[in-house]
N, C-alpha and C positions, 0 to 999 in steps of 0.2 A: 443535510446531505448525508447519505449513508456512506459507510466505509467503501463499499463496492463502487459507488459513484465517484468518490474521492480518488480511488486508485485508477479508475478509468480516465478521469480528468487529468491526473498527473501523467499517466502514460501517453495520452493523446497530445498533451502539451509538449512533452519531450520529443515525441515523434515529429510534431509540426515544426519544432525549432532545431531538429536534427541533433539532439543531445543523446549520446549513448553512454551507458545503458539506459533503456527506457523504463526500467522498473521503478516502482515507488519505494521510498525508504520509510521506515517508521517515523523518523523525524519530520519528513514532508507531510505525512498523514496527520501527525499531531498538530503541525502548524495550521492546517486547515480545519481539522476537527475540533481541537481545543480542549477536549476533556480526556485526559490520559486513561483513567480507570475505565470509562465507558468504551473508549477505543480498544483497549486491551481485551476487554470482555468480548466485544464484537469480533475482533480479529481471531481470538481463540475459537469462538463458535464457528466462524467461517472456515478455519483450518480443520476443525473436527469434522465438519460437513464435507470436506474435500473440495471446497470452492476456491481456495487460494493455496499458493505455494510460498513458503517462507524459507529464507536462507541467510547466510552471513555475508556481510561486506567487510571491509577493513575496519570501519568505525561504527557500523550500524547493522540493522537487519533489512533485507529487501523483501517486498511482498509483491507477488504477481498473481493475477487471476488465472486459474486453470481454464484453458480453452479446449 
């Protein structure tokens, strides 16, 4: 599963369960993806390409797909 698919799945799951905020966190992505270095590289590439937005939460980073 690609990072984009993981982010979409996390956001859709949170929307379906009425959990706010609906963004994916780095920890949630890693829990599904499993390979930290590969996930970081792919997230960096997506950020450079302008496909995702990244920001800070209290304890983590959030990742959203730019629409």
